[in-house]
VEXDREN-2710 file (C-alpha; in Angstrom, 1 decimal):
% VEXDREN-2710
k/r/px/py/pz
1/MET/23.6/34.2/-35.4
2/ALA/23.5/30.7/-36.9
3/PHE/26.0/29.5/-34.3
4/SER/23.8/30.6/-31.4
5/ALA/20.6/29.1/-32.9
6/THR/22.5/25.8/-33.4
7/PHE/23.8/25.9/-29.9
8/LEU/20.3/26.6/-28.6
9/ILE/18.9/23.6/-30.4
10/VAL/21.7/21.3/-29.2
11/ALA/21.2/22.6/-25.6
12/VAL/17.4/21.9/-25.8
13/VAL/18.1/18.4/-27.2
14/VAL/20.6/17.7/-24.4
15/VAL/18.3/19.0/-21.7
16/GLY/15.4/16.9/-23.2
17/ILE/17.5/13.7/-23.1
18/TRP/18.7/14.4/-19.6
19/LEU/15.1/15.0/-18.4
20/PHE/13.9/11.8/-20.2
21/VAL/16.6/9.8/-18.4
22/GLU/15.8/11.4/-15.0
23/VAL/12.1/10.7/-15.4
24/LYS/12.8/7.1/-16.1
25/ARG/15.1/6.9/-13.1
26/LEU/12.5/8.6/-10.9
27/LYS/9.9/6.0/-11.9
28/HIS/12.3/3.3/-10.8
29/LYS/13.0/5.2/-7.5
30/LEU/9.3/5.6/-6.8
31/TRP/8.7/1.9/-7.4
32/ALA/11.6/1.0/-5.1
33/PHE/10.3/3.3/-2.4
34/PHE/6.8/1.8/-2.7
35/LEU/8.2/-1.7/-2.4
36/ILE/10.4/-0.8/0.6
37/GLY/7.4/0.9/2.3
38/LEU/5.2/-2.1/1.6
39/ILE/7.7/-4.5/3.1
40/LEU/8.1/-2.3/6.2
41/PHE/4.4/-1.9/6.6
42/THR/3.9/-5.7/6.3
43/TYR/6.6/-6.5/8.8
44/ILE/5.5/-3.9/11.4
45/SER/1.8/-4.7/11.1
46/PHE/2.5/-8.4/11.2
47/SER/4.5/-7.9/14.4
48/VAL/1.8/-5.7/15.9
49/SER/-1.1/-8.0/15.0
50/LEU/0.6/-11.0/16.7
51/LYS/1.8/-9.1/19.8
52/GLY/0.5/-10.7/22.9
53/LYS/-0.8/-13.8/21.0
54/ASP/0.8/-17.1/21.8
55/VAL/1.6/-18.1/18.2
56/ASP/4.5/-20.4/17.2
57/ILE/5.4/-19.6/13.6
58/LYS/7.9/-22.5/13.5
59/SER/5.1/-25.0/12.9
60/ILE/2.6/-25.2/10.0
61/ASP/-0.4/-24.9/12.3
62/GLY/1.2/-21.8/13.9
63/VAL/1.8/-20.2/10.5
64/ILE/-1.8/-20.9/9.5
65/LYS/-3.0/-19.4/12.8
66/ALA/-0.7/-16.3/12.3
67/GLY/-2.0/-15.9/8.8
68/LYS/-5.6/-15.9/9.9
69/LEU/-4.9/-13.5/12.7
70/TYR/-3.1/-11.1/10.3
71/ALA/-5.8/-11.3/7.7
72/SER/-8.4/-10.6/10.5
73/TRP/-6.4/-7.7/11.7
74/LEU/-6.0/-6.3/8.2
75/GLY/-9.7/-6.7/7.6
76/SER/-10.6/-4.8/10.7
77/LEU/-8.1/-2.1/9.8
78/PHE/-9.7/-1.5/6.4
79/ASN/-13.2/-1.7/8.0
80/ASN/-12.2/1.0/10.5
81/ALA/-10.7/3.2/7.8
82/LYS/-13.9/2.8/5.8
83/SER/-16.1/3.8/8.8
84/VAL/-13.9/6.9/9.5
85/THR/-14.0/7.9/5.9
86/ALA/-17.8/7.5/5.7
87/TYR/-18.3/9.5/8.9
88/ALA/-16.0/12.3/7.6
89/THR/-17.8/12.6/4.3
90/LYS/-21.2/12.8/6.0
91/GLN/-20.1/15.9/8.0
92/ASN/-21.2/19.4/7.2
93/TRP/-18.0/21.0/5.9
94/SER/-19.5/24.3/4.8
95/GLU/-17.9/27.5/6.0
96/TYR/-21.0/28.5/7.9
97/ASP/-23.2/26.1/9.7
98/THR/-26.6/26.0/8.0
99/ASN/-28.3/24.4/11.0
100/VAL/-27.9/27.5/13.1
101/THR/-31.0/29.8/12.8
102/ASN/-29.5/32.9/14.4
103/LYS/-26.8/33.9/11.9
104/THR/-25.2/37.0/13.2
105/PRO/-21.9/37.7/11.5
106/LEU/-19.0/38.6/13.8
107/ASP/-17.7/42.1/13.5
108/PRO/-14.1/42.4/12.7
109/ILE/-11.9/43.0/15.7
110/TRP/-10.8/46.4/14.6
111/ASP/-14.5/47.6/14.6
112/ARG/-14.9/46.6/18.2
113/LEU/-11.8/48.5/19.4
END
């Protein structure tokens, strides 16, 4: 009896330590995934925002112009996201439309058969 209780306590401690280490590793993995995603987003969005624009990023003036274009593109992106979110929150998301005056519930399909 004492052996099984001691074994159970040791097993719980080992599992606890293992979970602690895995949680710390998961935090580092999540941070790495976040950074990789941020780098990919920046690269792709920078490429998309400058596509079709005649910008030479090999000169200082070109880098400044590219930075302004990218900042403008990001600003319009966040402004559009804000507008869509505001529009979606103003919608009537209730199950039944309260604006309709004739509210006749639909009969179940098996009652109509």
